PDB file of N, CA, C and O in Angstrom, chain B, residues numbered from 101:
ATOM      1  N   UNK B 101     138.437   8.017 202.487  1.00  0.00           N
ATOM      2  CA  UNK B 101     137.364   8.567 203.274  1.00  0.00           C
ATOM      3  C   UNK B 101     136.477   7.448 203.841  1.00  0.00           C
ATOM      4  O   UNK B 101     136.062   7.506 204.998  1.00  0.00           O
ATOM      5  N   UNK B 102     136.193   6.438 203.021  1.00  0.00           N
ATOM      6  CA  UNK B 102     135.373   5.329 203.504  1.00  0.00           C
ATOM      7  C   UNK B 102     136.066   4.608 204.659  1.00  0.00           C
ATOM      8  O   UNK B 102     135.421   4.182 205.617  1.00  0.00           O
ATOM      9  N   UNK B 103     137.379   4.481 204.552  1.00  0.00           N
ATOM     10  CA  UNK B 103     138.123   3.810 205.621  1.00  0.00           C
ATOM     11  C   UNK B 103     138.016   4.609 206.919  1.00  0.00           C
ATOM     12  O   UNK B 103     137.809   4.027 207.984  1.00  0.00           O
ATOM     13  N   UNK B 104     138.153   5.930 206.843  1.00  0.00           N
ATOM     14  CA  UNK B 104     138.048   6.767 208.042  1.00  0.00           C
ATOM     15  C   UNK B 104     136.668   6.653 208.678  1.00  0.00           C
ATOM     16  O   UNK B 104     136.535   6.678 209.901  1.00  0.00           O
ATOM     17  N   UNK B 105     135.648   6.526 207.841  1.00  0.00           N
ATOM     18  CA  UNK B 105     134.273   6.437 208.337  1.00  0.00           C
ATOM     19  C   UNK B 105     133.847   4.998 208.598  1.00  0.00           C
ATOM     20  O   UNK B 105     132.702   4.735 208.966  1.00  0.00           O
ATOM     21  N   UNK B 106     134.789   4.060 208.402  1.00  0.00           N
ATOM     22  CA  UNK B 106     134.566   2.634 208.639  1.00  0.00           C
ATOM     23  C   UNK B 106     133.367   2.112 207.847  1.00  0.00           C
ATOM     24  O   UNK B 106     132.528   1.375 208.365  1.00  0.00           O
ATOM     25  N   UNK B 107     133.313   2.518 206.573  1.00  0.00           N
ATOM     26  CA  UNK B 107     132.240   2.084 205.686  1.00  0.00           C
ATOM     27  C   UNK B 107     132.697   0.835 204.936  1.00  0.00           C
ATOM     28  O   UNK B 107     133.749   0.828 204.298  1.00  0.00           O
ATOM     29  N   UNK B 108     131.903  -0.198 205.024  1.00  0.00           N
ATOM     30  CA  UNK B 108     132.169  -1.447 204.328  1.00  0.00           C
ATOM     31  C   UNK B 108     130.961  -1.792 203.475  1.00  0.00           C
ATOM     32  O   UNK B 108     129.881  -1.227 203.649  1.00  0.00           O
ATOM     33  N   UNK B 109     131.153  -2.716 202.561  1.00  0.00           N
ATOM     34  CA  UNK B 109     130.034  -3.157 201.749  1.00  0.00           C
ATOM     35  C   UNK B 109     130.509  -3.896 200.521  1.00  0.00           C
ATOM     36  O   UNK B 109     131.709  -4.041 200.285  1.00  0.00           O
ATOM     37  N   UNK B 110     129.549  -4.360 199.741  1.00  0.00           N
ATOM     38  CA  UNK B 110     129.845  -5.119 198.536  1.00  0.00           C
ATOM     39  C   UNK B 110     129.475  -4.293 197.315  1.00  0.00           C
ATOM     40  O   UNK B 110     128.438  -3.631 197.287  1.00  0.00           O
ATOM     41  N   UNK B 111     130.335  -4.341 196.310  1.00  0.00           N
ATOM     42  CA  UNK B 111     130.106  -3.650 195.046  1.00  0.00           C
ATOM     43  C   UNK B 111     130.164  -4.686 193.940  1.00  0.00           C
ATOM     44  O   UNK B 111     131.070  -5.519 193.908  1.00  0.00           O
ATOM     45  N   UNK B 112     129.203  -4.636 193.037  1.00  0.00           N
ATOM     46  CA  UNK B 112     129.186  -5.536 191.887  1.00  0.00           C
ATOM     47  C   UNK B 112     129.677  -4.770 190.672  1.00  0.00           C
ATOM     48  O   UNK B 112     129.194  -3.676 190.381  1.00  0.00           O
ATOM     49  N   UNK B 113     130.638  -5.347 189.963  1.00  0.00           N
ATOM     50  CA  UNK B 113     131.201  -4.743 188.751  1.00  0.00           C
ATOM     51  C   UNK B 113     130.946  -5.697 187.597  1.00  0.00           C
ATOM     52  O   UNK B 113     131.236  -6.890 187.689  1.00  0.00           O
ATOM     53  N   UNK B 114     130.399  -5.163 186.504  1.00  0.00           N
ATOM     54  CA  UNK B 114     130.220  -5.980 185.305  1.00  0.00           C
ATOM     55  C   UNK B 114     130.552  -5.133 184.085  1.00  0.00           C
ATOM     56  O   UNK B 114     130.370  -3.916 184.088  1.00  0.00           O
ATOM     57  N   UNK B 115     131.042  -5.795 183.046  1.00  0.00           N
ATOM     58  CA  UNK B 115     131.376  -5.101 181.809  1.00  0.00           C
ATOM     59  C   UNK B 115     131.519  -6.117 180.691  1.00  0.00           C
ATOM     60  O   UNK B 115     131.604  -7.321 180.930  1.00  0.00           O
ATOM     61  N   UNK B 116     131.544  -5.610 179.466  1.00  0.00           N
ATOM     62  CA  UNK B 116     131.795  -6.426 178.297  1.00  0.00           C
ATOM     63  C   UNK B 116     133.192  -6.103 177.794  1.00  0.00           C
ATOM     64  O   UNK B 116     133.510  -4.943 177.531  1.00  0.00           O
ATOM     65  N   UNK B 117     134.010  -7.109 177.664  1.00  0.00           N
ATOM     66  CA  UNK B 117     135.361  -6.939 177.140  1.00  0.00           C
ATOM     67  C   UNK B 117     135.320  -7.262 175.652  1.00  0.00           C
ATOM     68  O   UNK B 117     135.049  -8.400 175.266  1.00  0.00           O
ATOM     69  N   UNK B 118     135.587  -6.271 174.826  1.00  0.00           N
ATOM     70  CA  UNK B 118     135.534  -6.434 173.375  1.00  0.00           C
ATOM     71  C   UNK B 118     136.818  -7.077 172.850  1.00  0.00           C
ATOM     72  O   UNK B 118     137.851  -7.017 173.516  1.00  0.00           O
ATOM     73  N   UNK B 119     136.767  -7.687 171.670  1.00  0.00           N
ATOM     74  CA  UNK B 119     137.950  -8.349 171.104  1.00  0.00           C
ATOM     75  C   UNK B 119     139.175  -7.440 170.971  1.00  0.00           C
ATOM     76  O   UNK B 119     140.309  -7.914 171.050  1.00  0.00           O
ATOM     77  N   UNK B 120     138.952  -6.139 170.771  1.00  0.00           N
ATOM     78  CA  UNK B 120     140.078  -5.217 170.638  1.00  0.00           C
ATOM     79  C   UNK B 120     140.612  -4.740 171.990  1.00  0.00           C
ATOM     80  O   UNK B 120     141.543  -3.936 172.038  1.00  0.00           O
ATOM     81  N   UNK B 121     140.032  -5.228 173.080  1.00  0.00           N
ATOM     82  CA  UNK B 121     140.496  -4.864 174.411  1.00  0.00           C
ATOM     83  C   UNK B 121     139.723  -3.736 175.067  1.00  0.00           C
ATOM     84  O   UNK B 121     139.930  -3.454 176.247  1.00  0.00           O
ATOM     85  N   UNK B 122     138.837  -3.086 174.327  1.00  0.00           N
ATOM     86  CA  UNK B 122     138.023  -2.024 174.909  1.00  0.00           C
ATOM     87  C   UNK B 122     136.982  -2.605 175.864  1.00  0.00           C
ATOM     88  O   UNK B 122     136.580  -3.762 175.742  1.00  0.00           O
ATOM     89  N   UNK B 123     136.558  -1.780 176.810  1.00  0.00           N
ATOM     90  CA  UNK B 123     135.520  -2.174 177.759  1.00  0.00           C
ATOM     91  C   UNK B 123     134.246  -1.417 177.403  1.00  0.00           C
ATOM     92  O   UNK B 123     134.268  -0.211 177.155  1.00  0.00           O
ATOM     93  N   UNK B 124     133.141  -2.150 177.383  1.00  0.00           N
ATOM     94  CA  UNK B 124     131.844  -1.567 177.048  1.00  0.00           C
ATOM     95  C   UNK B 124     130.857  -1.950 178.147  1.00  0.00           C
ATOM     96  O   UNK B 124     130.994  -2.995 178.783  1.00  0.00           O
ATOM     97  N   UNK B 125     129.888  -1.112 178.356  1.00  0.00           N
ATOM     98  CA  UNK B 125     128.802  -1.386 179.316  1.00  0.00           C
ATOM     99  C   UNK B 125     129.305  -1.589 180.747  1.00  0.00           C
ATOM    100  O   UNK B 125     128.852  -2.501 181.438  1.00  0.00           O
ATOM    101  N   UNK B 126     130.233  -0.751 181.190  1.00  0.00           N
ATOM    102  CA  UNK B 126     130.725  -0.848 182.564  1.00  0.00           C
ATOM    103  C   UNK B 126     129.600  -0.456 183.514  1.00  0.00           C
ATOM    104  O   UNK B 126     129.032   0.631 183.409  1.00  0.00           O
ATOM    105  N   UNK B 127     129.289  -1.357 184.442  1.00  0.00           N
ATOM    106  CA  UNK B 127     128.268  -1.092 185.448  1.00  0.00           C
ATOM    107  C   UNK B 127     128.849  -1.366 186.826  1.00  0.00           C
ATOM    108  O   UNK B 127     129.467  -2.404 187.063  1.00  0.00           O
ATOM    109  N   UNK B 128     128.640  -0.422 187.722  1.00  0.00           N
ATOM    110  CA  UNK B 128     129.105  -0.540 189.098  1.00  0.00           C
ATOM    111  C   UNK B 128     127.881  -0.368 189.984  1.00  0.00           C
ATOM    112  O   UNK B 128     127.279   0.705 190.016  1.00  0.00           O
ATOM    113  N   UNK B 129     127.515  -1.417 190.699  1.00  0.00           N
ATOM    114  CA  UNK B 129     126.308  -1.393 191.519  1.00  0.00           C
ATOM    115  C   UNK B 129     126.627  -1.702 192.974  1.00  0.00           C
ATOM    116  O   UNK B 129     127.483  -2.533 193.279  1.00  0.00           O
ATOM    117  N   UNK B 130     125.934  -1.026 193.847  1.00  0.00           N
ATOM    118  CA  UNK B 130     126.066  -1.242 195.277  1.00  0.00           C
ATOM    119  C   UNK B 130     125.236  -0.222 196.015  1.00  0.00           C
ATOM    120  O   UNK B 130     124.697   0.708 195.414  1.00  0.00           O
ATOM    121  N   UNK B 131     125.135  -0.396 197.317  1.00  0.00           N
ATOM    122  CA  UNK B 131     124.294   0.484 198.125  1.00  0.00           C
ATOM    123  C   UNK B 131     124.990   1.776 198.535  1.00  0.00           C
ATOM    124  O   UNK B 131     124.329   2.792 198.749  1.00  0.00           O
ATOM    125  N   UNK B 132     126.301   1.750 198.646  1.00  0.00           N
ATOM    126  CA  UNK B 132     127.027   2.916 199.178  1.00  0.00           C
ATOM    127  C   UNK B 132     127.702   3.678 198.052  1.00  0.00           C
ATOM    128  O   UNK B 132     128.586   3.145 197.382  1.00  0.00           O
ATOM    129  N   UNK B 133     127.292   4.923 197.837  1.00  0.00           N
ATOM    130  CA  UNK B 133     127.834   5.724 196.738  1.00  0.00           C
ATOM    131  C   UNK B 133     129.330   5.977 196.890  1.00  0.00           C
ATOM    132  O   UNK B 133     130.044   6.063 195.891  1.00  0.00           O
ATOM    133  N   UNK B 134     129.807   6.095 198.113  1.00  0.00           N
ATOM    134  CA  UNK B 134     131.241   6.340 198.326  1.00  0.00           C
ATOM    135  C   UNK B 134     132.060   5.130 197.866  1.00  0.00           C
ATOM    136  O   UNK B 134     133.166   5.286 197.349  1.00  0.00           O
ATOM    137  N   UNK B 135     131.509   3.918 198.057  1.00  0.00           N
ATOM    138  CA  UNK B 135     132.215   2.719 197.602  1.00  0.00           C
ATOM    139  C   UNK B 135     132.121   2.565 196.092  1.00  0.00           C
ATOM    140  O   UNK B 135     133.062   2.078 195.467  1.00  0.00           O
ATOM    141  N   UNK B 136     131.009   2.967 195.495  1.00  0.00           N
ATOM    142  CA  UNK B 136     130.880   2.927 194.037  1.00  0.00           C
ATOM    143  C   UNK B 136     131.877   3.887 193.395  1.00  0.00           C
ATOM    144  O   UNK B 136     132.495   3.554 192.384  1.00  0.00           O
ATOM    145  N   UNK B 137     132.036   5.065 193.971  1.00  0.00           N
ATOM    146  CA  UNK B 137     132.996   6.042 193.439  1.00  0.00           C
ATOM    147  C   UNK B 137     134.425   5.523 193.596  1.00  0.00           C
ATOM    148  O   UNK B 137     135.241   5.679 192.687  1.00  0.00           O
ATOM    149  N   UNK B 138     134.730   4.917 194.723  1.00  0.00           N
ATOM    150  CA  UNK B 138     136.070   4.360 194.944  1.00  0.00           C
ATOM    151  C   UNK B 138     136.349   3.232 193.952  1.00  0.00           C
ATOM    152  O   UNK B 138     137.472   3.090 193.469  1.00  0.00           O
ATOM    153  N   UNK B 139     135.336   2.438 193.654  1.00  0.00           N
ATOM    154  CA  UNK B 139     135.497   1.355 192.684  1.00  0.00           C
ATOM    155  C   UNK B 139     135.785   1.912 191.307  1.00  0.00           C
ATOM    156  O   UNK B 139     136.684   1.424 190.623  1.00  0.00           O
ATOM    157  N   UNK B 140     135.044   2.924 190.883  1.00  0.00           N
ATOM    158  CA  UNK B 140     135.264   3.557 189.577  1.00  0.00           C
ATOM    159  C   UNK B 140     136.676   4.117 189.503  1.00  0.00           C
ATOM    160  O   UNK B 140     137.355   3.935 188.492  1.00  0.00           O
ATOM    161  N   UNK B 141     137.126   4.785 190.539  1.00  0.00           N
ATOM    162  CA  UNK B 141     138.483   5.331 190.567  1.00  0.00           C
ATOM    163  C   UNK B 141     139.530   4.226 190.492  1.00  0.00           C
ATOM    164  O   UNK B 141     140.543   4.379 189.809  1.00  0.00           O
ATOM    165  N   UNK B 142     139.297   3.115 191.185  1.00  0.00           N
ATOM    166  CA  UNK B 142     140.240   1.991 191.156  1.00  0.00           C
ATOM    167  C   UNK B 142     140.311   1.382 189.765  1.00  0.00           C
ATOM    168  O   UNK B 142     141.397   1.039 189.298  1.00  0.00           O
ATOM    169  N   UNK B 143     139.183   1.244 189.102  1.00  0.00           N
ATOM    170  CA  UNK B 143     139.169   0.696 187.744  1.00  0.00           C
ATOM    171  C   UNK B 143     139.884   1.629 186.780  1.00  0.00           C
ATOM    172  O   UNK B 143     140.695   1.185 185.967  1.00  0.00           O
ATOM    173  N   UNK B 144     139.587   2.918 186.870  1.00  0.00           N
ATOM    174  CA  UNK B 144     140.250   3.886 185.996  1.00  0.00           C
ATOM    175  C   UNK B 144     141.758   3.882 186.202  1.00  0.00           C
ATOM    176  O   UNK B 144     142.519   3.998 185.241  1.00  0.00           O
ATOM    177  N   UNK B 145     142.190   3.750 187.449  1.00  0.00           N
ATOM    178  CA  UNK B 145     143.613   3.746 187.774  1.00  0.00           C
ATOM    179  C   UNK B 145     144.294   2.479 187.255  1.00  0.00           C
ATOM    180  O   UNK B 145     145.441   2.514 186.811  1.00  0.00           O
ATOM    181  N   UNK B 146     143.563   1.355 187.319  1.00  0.00           N
ATOM    182  CA  UNK B 146     144.154   0.052 186.974  1.00  0.00           C
ATOM    183  C   UNK B 146     144.195  -0.218 185.473  1.00  0.00           C
ATOM    184  O   UNK B 146     144.947  -1.085 185.028  1.00  0.00           O
ATOM    185  N   UNK B 147     143.407   0.503 184.688  1.00  0.00           N
ATOM    186  CA  UNK B 147     143.377   0.233 183.246  1.00  0.00           C
ATOM    187  C   UNK B 147     144.583   0.818 182.555  1.00  0.00           C
ATOM    188  O   UNK B 147     144.997   1.913 182.936  1.00  0.00           O
ATOM    189  N   UNK B 148     145.172   0.189 181.585  1.00  0.00           N
ATOM    190  CA  UNK B 148     144.854  -1.178 181.187  1.00  0.00           C
ATOM    191  C   UNK B 148     145.332  -2.173 182.234  1.00  0.00           C
ATOM    192  O   UNK B 148     146.322  -1.925 182.922  1.00  0.00           O
ATOM    193  N   UNK B 149     144.642  -3.281 182.356  1.00  0.00           N
ATOM    194  CA  UNK B 149     145.025  -4.290 183.334  1.00  0.00           C
ATOM    195  C   UNK B 149     145.187  -5.641 182.656  1.00  0.00           C
ATOM    196  O   UNK B 149     144.554  -5.924 181.639  1.00  0.00           O
ATOM    197  N   UNK B 150     146.029  -6.449 183.226  1.00  0.00           N
ATOM    198  CA  UNK B 150     146.194  -7.815 182.753  1.00  0.00           C
ATOM    199  C   UNK B 150     145.113  -8.677 183.396  1.00  0.00           C
ATOM    200  O   UNK B 150     144.829  -8.551 184.587  1.00  0.00           O
ATOM    201  N   UNK B 151     144.527  -9.537 182.607  1.00  0.00           N
ATOM    202  CA  UNK B 151     143.488 -10.428 183.104  1.00  0.00           C
ATOM    203  C   UNK B 151     143.915 -11.863 182.817  1.00  0.00           C
ATOM    204  O   UNK B 151     144.358 -12.188 181.716  1.00  0.00           O
ATOM    205  N   UNK B 152     143.774 -12.705 183.824  1.00  0.00           N
ATOM    206  CA  UNK B 152     144.109 -14.104 183.655  1.00  0.00           C
ATOM    207  C   UNK B 152     142.981 -14.916 184.281  1.00  0.00           C
ATOM    208  O   UNK B 152     142.549 -14.633 185.399  1.00  0.00           O
ATOM    209  N   UNK B 153     142.509 -15.925 183.557  1.00  0.00           N
ATOM    210  CA  UNK B 153     141.499 -16.786 184.127  1.00  0.00           C
ATOM    211  C   UNK B 153     141.652 -18.196 183.593  1.00  0.00           C
ATOM    212  O   UNK B 153     142.311 -18.432 182.580  1.00  0.00           O
ATOM    213  N   UNK B 154     141.035 -19.115 184.290  1.00  0.00           N
ATOM    214  CA  UNK B 154     141.079 -20.520 183.912  1.00  0.00           C
ATOM    215  C   UNK B 154     139.689 -20.967 183.490  1.00  0.00           C
ATOM    216  O   UNK B 154     138.688 -20.471 184.007  1.00  0.00           O
ATOM    217  N   UNK B 155     139.628 -21.891 182.565  1.00  0.00           N
ATOM    218  CA  UNK B 155     138.370 -22.484 182.155  1.00  0.00           C
ATOM    219  C   UNK B 155     138.459 -23.978 182.424  1.00  0.00           C
ATOM    220  O   UNK B 155     139.445 -24.618 182.058  1.00  0.00           O
ATOM    221  N   UNK B 156     137.450 -24.532 183.053  1.00  0.00           N
ATOM    222  CA  UNK B 156     137.377 -25.961 183.314  1.00  0.00           C
ATOM    223  C   UNK B 156     136.333 -26.569 182.408  1.00  0.00           C
ATOM    224  O   UNK B 156     135.255 -26.005 182.220  1.00  0.00           O
ATOM    225  N   UNK B 157     136.651 -27.722 181.845  1.00  0.00           N
ATOM    226  CA  UNK B 157     135.736 -28.423 180.958  1.00  0.00           C
ATOM    227  C   UNK B 157     135.357 -29.742 181.614  1.00  0.00           C
ATOM    228  O   UNK B 157     136.222 -30.480 182.087  1.00  0.00           O
ATOM    229  N   UNK B 158     134.079 -30.030 181.640  1.00  0.00           N
ATOM    230  CA  UNK B 158     133.582 -31.270 182.224  1.00  0.00           C
ATOM    231  C   UNK B 158     132.662 -31.959 181.218  1.00  0.00           C
ATOM    232  O   UNK B 158     131.822 -31.321 180.584  1.00  0.00           O
ATOM    233  N   UNK B 159     132.835 -33.243 181.089  1.00  0.00           N
ATOM    234  CA  UNK B 159     131.961 -34.029 180.237  1.00  0.00           C
ATOM    235  C   UNK B 159     130.812 -34.579 181.071  1.00  0.00           C
ATOM    236  O   UNK B 159     131.012 -35.014 182.205  1.00  0.00           O
ATOM    237  N   UNK B 160     129.620 -34.560 180.509  1.00  0.00           N
ATOM    238  CA  UNK B 160     128.456 -35.090 181.231  1.00  0.00           C
ATOM    239  C   UNK B 160     127.931 -36.300 180.537  1.00  0.00           C
ATOM    240  O   UNK B 160     126.952 -36.895 180.987  1.00  0.00           O
TER     241      UNK B 160
END
């Protein structure tokens, strides 16, 4: 629906990933409610999801 109405915008997603893999404190913030709902649906659809990230270490 957002695509048909040409609605764009930024959504901020934050959560706490617990050691057992559960997600706690999921927060979805943004100005457009249609995009917030689409984000929630995308997260629900994608779970469980694989997460991969890199950590860089620098000495000062």
